[in-house]
C-alpha positions as CSV (number, residue, x, y, z in Angstrom):
1,X,0.0,0.0,0.0
2,X,1.4,3.4,-1.0
3,X,1.9,6.2,1.4
4,X,-0.8,8.2,-0.4
5,X,-3.4,5.5,0.0
6,X,-2.4,4.9,3.6
7,X,-2.8,8.6,4.4
8,X,-6.2,8.6,2.7
9,X,-7.4,5.6,4.7
10,X,-6.2,7.2,7.9
11,X,-8.1,10.4,6.9
12,X,-11.2,8.5,6.1
13,X,-11.1,6.6,9.5
14,X,-10.6,9.9,11.3
15,X,-13.5,11.5,9.5
16,X,-15.7,8.5,10.3
17,X,-14.7,8.7,14.0
18,X,-15.6,12.4,14.1
19,X,-18.9,11.7,12.4
20,X,-19.8,8.9,14.8
21,X,-18.8,11.0,17.8
22,X,-21.0,13.9,16.6
23,X,-23.9,11.5,16.0
24,X,-23.6,10.0,19.5
25,X,-23.7,13.5,20.9
26,X,-26.7,14.4,18.8
27,X,-28.5,11.3,20.0
28,X,-27.5,11.7,23.7
29,X,-30.6,12.2,25.8
30,X,-31.2,15.0,28.2
31,X,-30.6,13.6,31.7
32,X,-33.3,14.7,34.2
33,X,-33.3,13.9,37.9
34,X,-36.4,14.2,40.0
35,X,-36.8,14.0,43.8
36,X,-40.0,12.0,43.7
37,X,-41.4,9.2,41.4
38,X,-44.5,11.1,40.4
39,X,-42.4,13.9,39.0
40,X,-40.3,11.3,37.1
41,X,-43.4,9.8,35.5
42,X,-44.8,13.1,34.4
43,X,-41.4,14.4,33.3
44,X,-41.0,11.3,31.1
45,X,-44.4,11.9,29.5
46,X,-43.5,15.6,28.8
47,X,-39.9,15.0,27.7
48,X,-40.7,11.9,25.7
49,X,-37.8,10.3,23.7
50,X,-35.7,13.4,24.3
51,X,-35.0,12.7,28.0
52,X,-33.8,10.0,30.4
53,X,-35.2,10.5,33.9
54,X,-34.5,9.1,37.3
55,X,-36.2,9.6,40.6
56,X,-34.1,9.7,43.8
57,X,-36.9,8.6,46.1
58,X,-38.9,5.4,45.9
59,X,-42.6,5.3,46.3
60,X,-42.5,3.3,49.5
61,X,-40.3,5.8,51.3
62,X,-41.3,8.8,53.5
63,X,-40.8,11.7,51.1
64,X,-40.1,14.0,54.0
65,X,-37.0,12.0,55.0
66,X,-35.7,10.0,52.1
67,X,-32.6,7.9,53.1
68,X,-29.6,9.4,51.4
69,X,-27.6,7.1,49.3
70,X,-24.0,7.5,47.9
71,X,-25.4,7.2,44.4
72,X,-27.4,10.4,44.7
73,X,-24.5,12.8,44.4
74,X,-23.1,11.6,41.1
75,X,-26.6,11.5,39.6
76,X,-27.1,15.2,40.7
77,X,-23.6,16.0,39.4
78,X,-24.6,14.8,35.9
79,X,-28.1,16.1,35.9
80,X,-28.9,18.7,33.3
81,X,-32.2,19.4,35.1
82,X,-33.5,18.8,38.6
83,X,-37.2,18.7,39.3
84,X,-38.5,19.0,42.8
85,X,-42.0,19.2,44.4
86,X,-41.2,22.3,46.4
87,X,-43.1,23.9,49.3
88,X,-40.2,22.5,51.4
89,X,-41.4,18.9,50.8
90,X,-37.8,17.7,50.4
91,X,-36.2,20.3,52.8
92,X,-34.6,17.7,55.1
93,X,-32.5,16.0,52.4
94,X,-32.3,17.6,48.9
95,X,-30.6,21.0,49.7
96,X,-27.5,19.4,51.2
97,X,-27.3,16.9,48.3
98,X,-27.5,19.6,45.7
99,X,-24.8,21.6,47.4
100,X,-22.6,18.5,47.6
101,X,-23.1,17.7,43.9
102,X,-21.3,20.9,42.8
103,X,-23.5,21.3,39.7
104,X,-24.3,25.0,39.2
105,X,-27.0,24.1,36.6
106,X,-29.3,22.7,39.3
107,X,-28.7,25.2,42.1
108,X,-31.9,26.9,43.4
109,X,-32.4,30.0,41.3
110,X,-30.8,28.7,38.2
111,X,-32.9,27.4,35.2
112,X,-31.9,23.8,35.7
113,X,-33.8,23.8,39.1
114,X,-37.5,23.2,38.4
115,X,-39.8,23.7,41.3
116,X,-43.2,22.4,40.3
117,X,-45.0,24.1,43.2
118,X,-44.7,27.5,41.6
119,X,-48.2,27.4,40.0
120,X,-49.9,25.9,43.1
121,X,-52.0,27.8,45.6
122,X,-51.0,26.0,48.8
123,X,-53.4,24.9,51.5
124,X,-52.8,24.9,55.2
125,X,-50.2,27.6,55.3
126,X,-49.4,27.9,59.0
127,X,-49.6,31.2,60.8
128,X,-47.6,29.9,63.8
129,X,-44.2,28.4,63.0
130,X,-43.4,27.4,66.6
131,X,-41.6,24.1,66.9
132,X,-44.2,23.1,69.4
133,X,-46.6,22.7,66.5
134,X,-44.5,19.9,65.1
135,X,-42.6,19.6,61.8
136,X,-44.7,22.1,59.9
137,X,-44.3,23.1,56.3
138,X,-43.9,26.9,56.4
139,X,-45.0,27.2,52.8
140,X,-48.1,25.1,53.2
141,X,-49.2,21.5,52.6
142,X,-47.0,20.0,49.8
143,X,-49.1,17.0,48.9
144,X,-50.8,18.6,45.9
145,X,-49.7,15.7,43.7
146,X,-52.7,13.7,45.1
147,X,-55.1,16.1,43.4
148,X,-55.2,15.4,39.6
149,X,-55.5,19.1,39.0
150,X,-52.1,19.3,40.8
151,X,-50.8,16.9,38.2
152,X,-51.8,19.4,35.5
153,X,-49.8,22.1,37.2
154,X,-46.8,19.8,37.6
155,X,-46.8,18.9,33.9
156,X,-47.2,22.5,32.8
157,X,-44.3,23.6,35.0
158,X,-42.0,20.8,33.9
159,X,-42.8,21.6,30.2
160,X,-42.0,25.3,30.8
161,X,-38.8,24.4,32.6
162,X,-37.6,21.9,30.0
163,X,-38.3,24.5,27.3
164,X,-36.4,27.2,29.1
165,X,-33.4,24.9,29.3
166,X,-33.7,23.4,25.8
167,X,-35.6,25.9,23.6
168,X,-34.7,23.9,20.5
169,X,-37.2,21.2,21.6
170,X,-40.1,23.5,22.4
171,X,-42.4,22.0,19.8
172,X,-41.9,18.5,21.1
173,X,-42.4,19.4,24.8
174,X,-45.6,21.4,23.9
175,X,-47.0,18.5,21.9
176,X,-46.2,16.0,24.6
177,X,-47.7,18.3,27.2
178,X,-50.9,18.7,25.1
179,X,-51.2,14.9,24.8
180,X,-50.7,14.4,28.6
181,X,-53.3,17.0,29.5
182,X,-55.8,15.6,27.0
183,X,-55.4,12.2,28.7
184,X,-55.6,13.8,32.1
185,X,-58.8,15.7,31.3
186,X,-60.5,12.5,30.1
187,X,-59.4,10.7,33.3
188,X,-60.6,13.5,35.6
189,X,-64.1,13.2,34.1
190,X,-64.0,9.5,34.8
191,X,-62.7,9.9,38.3
192,X,-65.4,12.5,39.2
193,X,-68.1,10.0,38.3
194,X,-66.2,7.1,40.0
195,X,-65.7,9.1,43.2
196,X,-69.2,10.4,43.7
197,X,-70.0,7.9,46.4
198,X,-67.1,9.3,48.4
199,X,-68.6,12.7,48.7
200,X,-69.2,13.5,52.3
201,X,-67.3,10.5,53.6
202,X,-65.3,11.3,56.7
203,X,-61.9,9.9,57.4
204,X,-58.7,10.1,59.4
205,X,-55.2,9.4,58.1
206,X,-51.8,8.9,59.7
207,X,-50.3,12.1,58.3
208,X,-52.2,15.0,56.8
209,X,-51.4,14.3,53.2
210,X,-54.8,13.8,51.7
211,X,-56.1,17.4,52.0
212,X,-55.9,18.2,48.3
213,X,-57.4,14.8,47.4
214,X,-60.2,15.2,49.9
215,X,-61.1,18.7,48.7
216,X,-61.2,17.5,45.1
217,X,-63.5,14.6,45.7
218,X,-65.7,16.1,48.4
219,X,-64.4,14.0,51.4
220,X,-64.1,15.3,54.9
221,X,-60.8,15.2,57.0
222,X,-61.6,14.7,60.7
223,X,-58.1,14.2,62.1
224,X,-54.7,12.5,62.0
225,X,-53.1,9.7,63.9
226,X,-50.0,11.8,64.4
227,X,-50.2,14.1,67.4
228,X,-48.7,16.9,65.2
229,X,-46.9,16.8,61.9
230,X,-44.0,14.4,62.3
231,X,-44.8,13.6,65.9
232,X,-46.0,10.2,66.9
233,X,-49.3,10.0,68.8
234,X,-49.6,9.9,72.6
235,X,-52.1,7.6,74.4
236,X,-54.2,10.6,75.3
237,X,-54.3,11.8,71.7
238,X,-55.5,8.4,70.4
239,X,-58.3,8.3,73.1
240,X,-59.5,11.7,72.0
241,X,-59.2,10.8,68.3
242,X,-61.3,7.7,68.7
243,X,-63.9,9.5,70.7
244,X,-64.1,12.2,68.0
245,X,-64.4,9.5,65.3
246,X,-67.3,7.9,67.2
247,X,-69.0,11.2,67.5
248,X,-68.5,12.1,63.9
249,X,-69.3,8.7,62.5
250,X,-65.9,8.2,61.0
251,X,-65.3,4.6,59.7
252,X,-62.4,5.1,57.3
253,X,-58.7,5.1,58.4
254,X,-56.0,5.8,55.8
255,X,-52.6,4.3,56.4
256,X,-49.7,5.5,54.2
257,X,-47.2,2.7,53.2
258,X,-44.3,4.1,55.2
259,X,-46.3,4.0,58.5
260,X,-46.9,0.9,60.7
261,X,-50.3,-0.8,60.4
262,X,-50.6,-1.5,64.2
263,X,-52.1,1.8,65.4
264,X,-54.4,2.4,62.4
265,X,-55.8,-1.1,62.9
266,X,-56.4,-0.6,66.6
267,X,-58.3,2.6,65.9
268,X,-60.4,1.1,63.1
269,X,-61.3,-1.8,65.4
270,X,-62.5,0.6,68.1
271,X,-64.9,2.4,65.8
272,X,-66.0,-0.6,63.7
273,X,-64.3,0.9,60.7
274,X,-61.8,-0.1,57.9
275,X,-58.1,0.5,57.3
276,X,-57.1,1.3,53.8
277,X,-53.5,1.5,52.7
278,X,-53.1,4.3,50.2
279,X,-49.8,5.3,48.4
280,X,-49.0,8.9,48.3
281,X,-46.5,8.5,45.4
282,X,-46.1,6.4,42.3
283,X,-44.6,3.1,43.4
284,X,-46.1,3.2,46.9
285,X,-47.8,-0.1,46.1
286,X,-46.9,-2.6,43.3
287,X,-50.0,-1.8,41.3
288,X,-49.2,1.9,41.1
289,X,-46.7,2.3,38.3
290,X,-47.9,5.7,36.8
291,X,-49.4,8.9,38.0
292,X,-52.7,7.9,36.5
293,X,-52.5,4.6,38.4
294,X,-51.9,6.6,41.6
295,X,-55.1,8.6,41.5
296,X,-57.3,5.8,40.2
297,X,-56.0,3.3,42.7
298,X,-56.7,5.6,45.7
299,X,-60.2,6.3,44.5
300,X,-61.0,2.5,44.0
301,X,-59.5,1.5,47.3
302,X,-61.3,4.2,49.2
303,X,-64.5,3.2,47.6
304,X,-64.0,-0.4,48.7
305,X,-63.2,0.7,52.3
306,X,-66.1,3.1,52.5
307,X,-68.5,0.5,51.1
308,X,-67.2,-2.2,53.5
309,X,-67.7,0.3,56.4
310,X,-71.2,1.2,55.2
311,X,-70.4,4.9,54.8
312,X,-70.2,5.3,51.0
313,X,-72.9,7.3,49.3
314,X,-74.8,6.3,46.1
315,X,-73.8,7.4,42.6
């Protein structure tokens, strides 16, 4: 082989290598990290084939205190976008991780930091922030994901955040958002009909995380098993709670997956009621794999519990 041909082959190989490298970069997906699995599912729907998304928390964990793993920091370091619930939902674990990751893109205040609570009108904003009141959320109740209209706001905020970071993909994000919202609108109409027997049903839960859900579907919150947010109940509190439940005719007790079954079962037995385990995030129970699953599962399980307890209304 002559020197000329050898040089031409080397040149061709080099050009092919450059082309392959540039194609790989072009096909590389946007890496999105979310704090919670609901956000990951909705982000995946809005981002479509353009993104790869991972949730730091699992659905069975307590979102207020997710166990920190060594793998979290390198994920945040590589993240092009971070999506959080906001309203200080993740205040006990995410700020320190973001700081440790040393990724300026996802620092609070920068465009790679997407707080999906920005469109939400929060409920239960405390006026007294004394520590004696428990582990309060100063910005209000952050469990708006359990209201499907909250899901709409989450999707819209994610779409806007992704577009701000990657404006070249605006059309794709907007089309995906439109498709998601159309599906959500159809499901909301189904859920309204499905949940009609729950209107007026009274309940207690371990933690006060079903406020938005209850307001959406006409249920009535009577109390929580927790003495105060983040504080386990005393014997006196449980006696008072059970008496109040008997007075109010409360027969439904909600247990979130990360809380023990023992106390909810004891309370339900004393009032002749039913315990129902309801996830507060995607993945909280094996059947709930998507955001749509989350809302529908909770409605169906509440209907079963209310009907079994004899407190469900008629459609």
